[in-house]
C-alpha positions in Angstrom: 30.9 -81.9 -40.2 28.7 -80.4 -37.8 30.4 -82.1 -34.8 33.5 -80.3 -35.9 32.0 -77.0 -36.3 30.2 -77.0 -33.0 33.5 -78.0 -31.5 35.2 -75.2 -33.0 32.6 -72.8 -32.1 32.7 -74.1 -28.3 36.6 -73.7 -28.4 36.2 -70.0 -29.8 33.5 -69.3 -27.1 35.6 -70.8 -24.3 38.7 -68.9 -25.2 36.7 -65.5 -25.5 35.2 -66.3 -22.0 38.8 -66.7 -20.4 39.8 -63.3 -21.7 36.6 -61.8 -20.5 37.2 -63.3 -17.1 41.0 -62.2 -17.0 40.0 -58.5 -17.9 37.6 -58.3 -15.3 39.8 -59.9 -12.7 42.3 -57.0 -14.0 39.6 -54.3 -13.6 38.9 -55.5 -10.1 42.5 -55.7 -9.0 42.9 -52.1 -10.4 39.8 -50.8 -8.7 40.8 -52.4 -5.3 44.3 -50.6 -5.5 42.2 -47.3 -6.1 40.3 -48.1 -3.0 37.1 -48.0 -5.3 35.9 -51.9 -5.1 34.2 -52.7 -1.9 31.3 -54.8 -2.7 27.8 -54.4 -1.6 27.2 -52.8 1.8 25.5 -55.0 4.5 22.0 -54.2 5.1 22.0 -55.1 8.6 24.9 -55.1 11.6 25.9 -58.3 12.9 25.8 -57.1 16.3 21.9 -56.6 15.8 21.5 -60.3 14.6 23.5 -61.5 17.6 21.6 -59.4 20.0 18.4 -61.1 18.8 19.8 -64.6 18.9 21.1 -64.0 22.4 17.7 -62.9 23.4 16.5 -66.4 22.5 15.0 -65.8 19.2 15.5 -68.6 16.6 17.1 -68.2 13.3 13.9 -67.9 11.6 12.5 -65.4 13.8 15.6 -63.2 14.1 15.4 -63.3 10.1 11.9 -62.4 10.0 12.4 -59.5 12.5 15.4 -58.2 10.7 13.8 -58.6 7.0 17.0 -60.7 6.0 17.5 -64.2 5.0 18.2 -67.1 7.4 21.4 -67.8 5.9 22.6 -64.3 6.7 21.8 -65.0 10.4 23.3 -68.4 10.2 26.3 -66.5 8.8 26.7 -63.9 11.7 26.3 -66.8 14.1 29.2 -68.5 12.7 31.3 -65.4 12.5 30.8 -64.9 16.2 31.2 -68.8 17.0 28.2 -69.0 18.8 
């Protein structure tokens, strides 16, 4: 009996979650058409990252100097195909 109840509650939760995600997608799409949804602004310009890397700084040093994560430096390097 408990297994049946838990299965039903799980199915209801999953259905509600899908509805919430659909509403979220619709809201984001509506905001994008109005030009309101842009996401978070970058904390540092990619050109600044590339300038430090070109000067010979390793990824860790560039991240420390700029106060950003190493993955942000790696992402910038990849976008410039260095």
